[in-house]
C-alpha positions in Angstrom: -64.1 -102.0 -65.7 -66.4 -100.2 -68.0 -64.9 -99.0 -71.3 -63.7 -95.6 -70.5 -62.1 -96.8 -67.4 -60.2 -99.2 -69.4 -59.5 -96.8 -72.0 -58.0 -94.3 -69.4 -55.7 -96.9 -68.1 -54.6 -97.9 -71.5 -53.9 -94.2 -72.2 -51.8 -94.0 -69.2 -50.1 -97.1 -69.2 -48.9 -97.1 -72.9 -48.0 -93.3 -72.6 -45.7 -93.9 -70.1 -43.9 -97.1 -71.2 -43.8 -95.3 -74.5 -42.1 -92.5 -73.0 -39.8 -94.7 -71.0 -38.8 -96.1 -74.5 -38.3 -92.6 -75.9 -36.5 -91.0 -73.0 -33.8 -94.1 -73.4 -33.1 -92.9 -77.1 -33.0 -89.0 -75.6 -30.2 -90.1 -73.3 -28.6 -92.8 -75.5 -25.2 -90.7 -75.7 -24.6 -90.3 -72.0 -23.7 -93.2 -70.5 -20.8 -93.8 -73.3 -20.0 -90.3 -73.6 -16.6 -90.8 -72.2 -16.0 -93.7 -74.1 -16.9 -92.0 -77.3 -14.4 -89.4 -76.0 -11.4 -91.6 -75.9 -12.5 -92.9 -79.4 -12.6 -89.8 -81.0 -10.1 -87.8 -79.1 -12.9 -85.3 -78.0 -12.3 -82.3 -75.7 -14.5 -81.4 -72.5 -16.7 -79.1 -74.4 -16.9 -81.5 -77.5 -18.2 -84.5 -75.1 -20.7 -82.0 -73.5 -22.1 -81.2 -76.6 -22.6 -84.7 -77.6 -24.5 -85.3 -74.3 -26.7 -82.1 -74.3 -27.4 -81.7 -78.2 -30.7 -84.0 -78.2 -31.5 -82.0 -75.4 -31.7 -78.9 -77.5 -34.5 -80.1 -80.1 -36.1 -82.1 -77.6 -36.8 -78.9 -75.5 -37.6 -76.5 -77.9 -40.0 -78.9 -80.0 -42.0 -79.4 -77.0 -43.7 -76.2 -77.4 -45.0 -76.8 -81.0 -45.5 -80.4 -80.2 -47.7 -79.6 -77.3 -49.8 -77.3 -79.3 -50.2 -79.9 -82.3 -51.2 -82.7 -79.9 -53.9 -80.4 -78.5 -55.1 -79.9 -82.0 -55.0 -82.9 -83.5 -54.7 -85.5 -80.8 -52.1 -87.3 -78.9 -52.4 -90.5 -80.3 -51.9 -89.6 -84.0 -48.9 -87.4 -82.7 -47.2 -89.6 -80.4 -47.4 -92.5 -83.0 -46.0 -90.2 -85.5 -43.2 -89.0 -83.6 -42.3 -92.3 -82.6 -42.2 -93.5 -86.2 -39.6 -90.4 -87.1 -37.5 -91.3 -84.1 -36.5 -94.8 -85.8 -34.8 -93.1 -89.0 -32.1 -91.0 -87.0 -31.6 -94.1 -84.8 -30.9 -96.3 -87.7 -28.8 -93.7 -89.4 -26.6 -93.2 -86.7 -25.5 -96.8 -86.8 -24.1 -96.3 -90.0 -21.6 -93.4 -89.4 -18.8 -93.4 -86.9 -17.5 -89.8 -87.2 -18.1 -87.3 -84.5 -19.6 -84.7 -86.7 -22.0 -87.2 -88.5 -22.9 -88.7 -85.1 -23.8 -85.3 -83.8 -26.0 -84.8 -86.9 -28.2 -87.8 -86.1 -28.1 -87.3 -82.3 -29.7 -83.8 -82.8 -32.6 -85.6 -84.5 -33.0 -88.2 -81.8 -33.6 -85.2 -79.7 -37.0 -85.4 -80.9 -37.7 -88.2 -78.3 -37.7 -85.4 -75.4 -40.9 -84.0 -76.9 -42.9 -87.2 -75.9 -43.3 -85.7 -72.5 -45.3 -82.8 -73.6 -47.3 -85.0 -75.9 -47.6 -87.7 -72.9 -49.0 -84.9 -70.7 -51.4 -83.6 -73.0 -52.8 -86.8 -74.0 -53.3 -88.3 -70.7 -54.6 -85.2 -69.0 -57.5 -85.1 -71.1 -58.4 -88.6 -69.8 -58.9 -87.7 -66.2 -60.5 -85.2 -63.8 -58.6 -82.3 -62.5 -58.6 -83.7 -58.8 -56.7 -86.7 -59.8 -54.1 -84.9 -62.2 -51.6 -84.5 -59.6 -50.9 -88.5 -59.3 -51.8 -89.3 -62.6 -49.5 -86.9 -64.2 -46.8 -87.8 -61.6 -47.2 -91.3 -63.0 -46.8 -90.3 -66.5 -43.8 -88.5 -65.5 -42.4 -91.8 -64.6 -41.5 -92.3 -68.3 -38.4 -90.3 -67.2 -37.2 -94.0 -66.2 -36.1 -94.1 -69.7 -32.9 -92.6 -68.6 -32.4 -95.2 -66.2 -32.9 -97.9 -69.0 -30.3 -96.3 -71.1 -27.7 -96.1 -68.5 -28.1 -99.8 -67.7 -28.4 -101.3 -71.1 -26.2 -98.7 -73.2 -23.0 -99.7 -71.7 -23.5 -103.4 -72.3 -24.6 -102.8 -75.6 -21.8 -100.8 -76.5 -19.1 -103.4 -74.7 -20.5 -106.5 -76.5 -22.1 -105.4 -79.7 -20.3 -102.3 -80.7 -21.7 -98.8 -81.2 -23.8 -99.3 -83.8 -26.0 -102.0 -82.1 -26.8 -99.5 -79.5 -28.8 -97.3 -82.0 -30.1 -100.2 -84.0 -31.4 -102.1 -80.9 -33.3 -99.1 -79.6 -34.5 -98.5 -83.2 -36.0 -102.0 -82.9 -37.4 -101.4 -79.6 -39.0 -98.1 -80.9 -40.8 -99.9 -83.7 -42.2 -102.4 -81.5 -43.4 -99.6 -79.0 -45.2 -97.9 -81.8 -47.1 -100.6 -83.2 -48.0 -101.6 -79.4 -49.1 -97.9 -78.7 -51.0 -97.5 -81.8 -53.1 -101.0 -81.5 -53.8 -100.3 -77.5 -55.0 -96.6 -77.4 -57.7 -94.7 -78.5 -58.1 -91.1 -79.4 -60.7 -88.7 -77.6 -62.9 -86.8 -79.7 -61.8 -83.5 -80.8 -63.2 -80.6 -78.8 -65.8 -78.7 -80.5 -64.1 -75.7 -80.3 -60.8 -75.6 -82.3 -57.9 -74.5 -80.5 -56.0 -71.8 -82.4 -52.3 -71.0 -82.4 -53.2 -67.5 -81.1 -55.1 -69.1 -78.3 -52.3 -71.6 -77.5 -49.6 -69.0 -77.4 -51.9 -67.0 -74.8 -50.7 -68.8 -72.1 -47.6 -66.8 -72.1 -49.5 -63.8 -70.7 -50.1 -66.1 -67.5 -47.4 -65.0 -64.8 -47.5 -68.7 -63.8 -46.6 -70.1 -66.8 -43.2 -68.2 -66.4 -42.8 -68.9 -62.7 -43.5 -72.7 -63.3 -40.9 -72.4 -66.1 -38.6 -71.3 -63.6 -39.3 -73.9 -61.2 -39.0 -76.7 -63.6 -36.0 -75.1 -64.9 -34.7 -76.2 -61.7 -36.0 -79.4 -61.2 -36.6 -81.2 -64.3 -33.2 -79.3 -65.6 -31.3 -80.4 -62.4 -32.9 -84.1 -63.0 -31.6 -84.1 -66.7 -28.2 -82.7 -65.9 -27.3 -84.9 -63.4 -28.8 -88.3 -65.0 -26.5 -87.1 -68.3 -23.5 -86.0 -66.5 -23.1 -88.3 -63.5 -21.9 -91.2 -65.5 -18.8 -88.7 -66.7 -18.7 -87.9 -63.0 -18.4 -91.2 -61.7 -16.1 -92.2 -64.1 -13.6 -89.4 -64.0 -13.9 -88.5 -60.1 -14.0 -92.2 -58.9 -12.6 -94.2 -61.6 -15.5 -96.5 -62.0 -16.2 -98.4 -65.2 -18.6 -97.2 -67.7 -20.9 -100.0 -66.6 -20.6 -99.3 -62.8 -21.1 -95.6 -63.2 -24.3 -96.6 -65.6 -25.8 -98.6 -62.7 -25.3 -96.0 -60.0 -27.0 -93.1 -62.4 -29.4 -95.6 -63.1 -30.3 -95.6 -59.6 -30.4 -91.9 -59.4 -32.7 -92.0 -61.8 -35.2 -94.8 -60.5 -35.4 -92.7 -57.3 -36.2 -89.5 -59.0 -38.5 -91.1 -61.2 -40.4 -93.4 -58.6 -40.8 -90.5 -55.9 -42.4 -88.1 -58.8 -46.0 -89.3 -58.1 -45.5 -88.7 -54.4 -44.5 -84.9 -55.2 -47.6 -84.8 -57.2 -49.7 -86.5 -54.3 -48.2 -84.3 -51.9 -49.4 -81.3 -54.0 -52.8 -82.8 -54.3 -53.4 -82.8 -50.6 -51.1 -79.9 -49.4 -50.3 -76.4 -50.5 -48.0 -77.1 -53.6 -45.9 -74.0 -53.1 -45.2 -75.0 -49.6 -44.2 -78.3 -50.7 -41.9 -76.8 -53.4 -40.6 -74.4 -50.7 -39.6 -77.3 -48.6 -38.0 -79.2 -51.3 -35.9 -76.2 -52.9 -34.4 -75.8 -49.3 -33.3 -79.4 -49.2 -31.8 -78.9 -52.8 -29.8 -75.9 -51.5 -28.5 -78.1 -48.5 -27.5 -81.2 -50.7 -26.0 -79.1 -53.4 -23.6 -77.8 -50.9 -22.8 -81.2 -49.1 -22.1 -82.4 -53.1 -20.0 -79.4 -53.6 -17.9 -79.7 -50.4 -17.8 -83.6 -50.6 -14.4 -83.5 -52.4 -13.4 -87.5 -53.4 -15.4 -88.5 -50.5 -17.7 -91.3 -52.5 -20.1 -91.8 -49.4 -20.7 -88.2 -48.8 -21.3 -87.5 -52.6 -23.2 -90.5 -53.0 -25.7 -89.9 -50.1 -26.1 -86.3 -51.1 -26.9 -87.6 -54.9 -29.4 -90.0 -53.3 -31.4 -87.3 -51.4 -31.0 -84.7 -54.4 -32.7 -87.4 -56.7 -35.6 -87.5 -54.3 -35.9 -83.9 -54.2 -35.7 -83.3 -57.7 -38.1 -86.1 -58.4 -40.6 -84.8 -55.8 -40.3 -81.4 -57.2 -40.9 -82.4 -60.8 -44.3 -83.9 -59.6 -45.2 -80.8 -57.5 -44.9 -78.4 -60.4 -46.8 -80.3 -62.7 -49.5 -80.5 -60.3 -50.0 -76.7 -60.8 -49.7 -76.9 -64.9 -53.3 -77.6 -65.7 -54.6 -74.9 -63.6 -52.9 -72.4 -65.6 -55.3 -73.1 -68.8 -57.5 -76.0 -68.6 -58.1 -76.0 -72.3 -54.7 -75.5 -73.5 -53.0 -78.2 -71.2 -50.4 -79.0 -74.1 -49.5 -75.4 -74.8 -48.8 -74.9 -71.2 -46.9 -78.2 -70.8 -44.8 -77.6 -73.8 -43.6 -74.2 -72.6 -42.9 -75.1 -69.0 -41.4 -78.4 -70.3 -39.3 -76.7 -72.9 -38.0 -74.3 -70.6 -36.9 -77.3 -68.2 -35.5 -79.3 -71.0 -33.2 -76.3 -71.5 -32.3 -76.5 -68.1 -31.0 -79.8 -69.0 -28.9 -78.2 -71.7 -26.9 -75.4 -70.0 -25.8 -77.4 -66.8 -23.8 -79.8 -68.4 -22.1 -77.7 -70.8 -21.5 -75.6 -68.0 -19.8 -78.5 -66.0 -17.7 -79.2 -69.0 -16.4 -75.8 -68.9 -15.9 -76.0 -65.1 -14.1 -79.1 -65.4 -12.0 -77.9 -68.1 -11.1 -74.8 -66.0 -11.0 -75.8 -62.6 -10.2 -79.6 -62.7 -13.3 -80.3 -60.7 -17.1 -80.0 -60.5 -17.5 -78.5 -56.9 -17.9 -74.7 -58.5 -21.0 -76.4 -60.6 -22.7 -77.5 -57.5 -22.4 -74.3 -56.0 -24.0 -72.7 -58.8 -26.8 -75.1 -58.2 -27.5 -73.7 -54.8 -27.2 -70.3 -55.7 -29.9 -70.7 -58.5 -32.1 -72.6 -55.9 -32.0 -69.8 -53.4 -33.2 -67.5 -56.6 -36.1 -69.7 -56.8 -37.0 -69.5 -53.1 -36.7 -65.7 -53.4 -39.1 -66.0 -56.2 -41.6 -67.9 -53.8 -41.5 -65.5 -51.2 -41.5 -62.5 -53.4 -45.0 -63.9 -55.5 -46.6 -66.1 -53.0 -48.4 -66.1 -49.9 -49.7 -69.5 -48.4 -53.1 -67.7 -47.4 -53.8 -66.8 -50.9 -54.5 -68.7 -54.1 -51.8 -70.5 -56.0 -52.7 -68.9 -59.2 -51.4 -65.6 -60.1 -53.1 -63.1 -62.1 -52.3 -62.7 -65.8 -49.7 -60.1 -66.5 -50.4 -57.3 -68.4 
């Protein structure tokens, strides 16, 4: 293995592992949200905000963090971001009121920006013909949500809330050192990317279309990952640990299938791949809506939904570098920010729907309706005989 190949592998491997740890931090509240709700006597809406508050900052800040990564380099930006995350994680362990917990959890949301950083950093190491698979592998950093689902309930049960935060803070410190020591920075491009150039990606229609699709696929993934523990606990009366293990299975399935989605988009028409996945999402969202308290039907629908959403994430990001190859970080930041927002609204909506109707079925129906809207967009804007690259908007 020559030096460049070795550096490529290190960039890909360590960026993915660092994102696993970061996403575990980003998802730290979801597995024990119902326990904290009982501890502090929270309403459904308060619990929902505790779950989704990290998503807000982690989504919005993906745009500037992607731009900054393009300009200053992924190794430096990634390392500084991970160092910053240690501060709110340590702080959250010292304060046990709802308001202060919400405050620190908000800043823990910066962990979500590591997706934009990693994609921008890794993309520059690989040629376009390999980016579908490579970005699918990078996206497996989503596995951090499964790591949180596995470990957070156990840490909480055996050591208390403070060690949930302190344990992950220690893991992040170790990961930061490993990442800095094991990766290299590519030389900065001769042409410096300006803020104006980075923001110019919004003029491309494809940027907005991919944002819509990622709002569905990644937003759906995040919404299920964050809220399934509560659904299993409240609908099927599972313990936090058991609900966390099942949710982890959902996350692992969705994450492991992501490279396959990128691979299929590499060799087939990516829009056709997305169309088929979206049709499946409609069908199985309806299955979840009408499953009632039937655990077998609900769990089968969940398992298939994980595969559909995960493959959709990979297929969408095959198209991202095509929008503006020199501004991949900016496009990634924009598209993934919208996708992250997609992980914010559904949990809040599910909390409201649960409070009003006493169940979650109407929320799954809304998912089916939104997906039908995405299929209509595909039909209106794309023709399988034409390029996958719409013209810029005027």
